[in-house]
C-alpha positions as CSV (number, residue, x, y, z in Angstrom):
1,X,-38.2,-36.7,122.4
2,X,-39.9,-33.8,120.4
3,X,-37.7,-31.5,118.4
4,X,-38.0,-27.7,118.9
5,X,-36.9,-24.7,116.9
6,X,-35.5,-22.0,119.2
7,X,-35.7,-18.2,118.6
8,X,-34.3,-15.3,120.5
9,X,-36.5,-12.2,120.9
10,X,-34.8,-8.9,120.5
11,X,-35.8,-5.4,121.6
12,X,-37.2,-4.7,118.2
13,X,-39.5,-7.8,118.4
14,X,-37.4,-9.5,115.8
15,X,-37.0,-13.3,116.3
16,X,-33.5,-14.6,115.5
17,X,-33.1,-18.3,114.8
18,X,-30.7,-19.7,117.4
19,X,-30.9,-23.4,116.6
20,X,-32.7,-26.6,117.0
21,X,-32.8,-28.9,120.1
22,X,-34.6,-31.8,121.6
23,X,-36.3,-32.0,125.0
24,X,-39.4,-33.1,126.8
25,X,-40.6,-29.5,127.0
26,X,-39.6,-26.2,125.5
27,X,-37.6,-25.3,128.6
28,X,-35.6,-28.5,128.4
29,X,-34.8,-27.9,124.7
30,X,-33.5,-24.4,125.6
31,X,-31.3,-25.9,128.4
32,X,-30.0,-28.5,126.0
33,X,-29.1,-25.8,123.5
34,X,-27.3,-23.8,126.2
35,X,-25.2,-26.9,126.9
36,X,-24.2,-27.3,123.3
37,X,-23.5,-23.7,122.2
38,X,-23.2,-20.2,123.5
39,X,-26.6,-18.8,124.3
40,X,-27.1,-15.5,126.2
41,X,-28.9,-16.3,129.5
42,X,-30.5,-12.8,129.8
43,X,-32.4,-12.8,126.5
44,X,-35.9,-14.3,126.3
45,X,-36.2,-17.4,124.1
46,X,-39.1,-19.0,122.4
47,X,-39.2,-22.8,121.7
48,X,-41.7,-23.9,119.1
49,X,-42.3,-27.6,118.3
50,X,-41.3,-28.5,114.8
51,X,-44.6,-30.2,114.0
52,X,-46.6,-27.0,114.7
53,X,-44.1,-24.5,113.4
54,X,-46.0,-24.2,110.0
55,X,-49.2,-23.1,111.8
56,X,-47.5,-19.9,112.9
57,X,-46.5,-18.7,109.5
58,X,-48.1,-17.0,106.5
59,X,-48.1,-18.7,103.3
60,X,-44.6,-18.2,102.0
61,X,-44.3,-15.5,99.4
62,X,-41.4,-15.0,97.0
63,X,-40.0,-11.5,96.7
64,X,-37.2,-10.4,94.3
65,X,-34.7,-8.0,95.7
66,X,-31.6,-6.5,94.2
67,X,-28.3,-7.3,96.0
68,X,-25.0,-6.0,94.5
69,X,-26.6,-5.6,91.1
70,X,-28.1,-9.1,91.0
71,X,-31.7,-10.0,91.4
72,X,-32.1,-12.5,94.3
73,X,-35.3,-14.3,95.3
74,X,-36.1,-14.4,99.0
75,X,-38.9,-16.1,100.9
76,X,-40.8,-14.0,103.5
77,X,-42.3,-15.6,106.6
78,X,-44.4,-14.3,109.4
79,X,-42.7,-13.9,112.8
80,X,-43.5,-16.8,115.2
81,X,-45.9,-16.1,118.1
């Protein structure tokens, strides 16, 4: 079965990573994730197949930010569609 990455869409149009699951379709993958862990049933979810996930991102860019006086590198990605 294909593997999916599941995101939760918030009111600010941020996409929080909820987890990974397997299923024949994206809806089946979301149902399987709900069986395994607590997932809010009222929030909209997006299931993206793992093999096409890279097509919905910008080229990753490294950005250095200062956290508690230390420089930390982070990778910035585009939000999934």
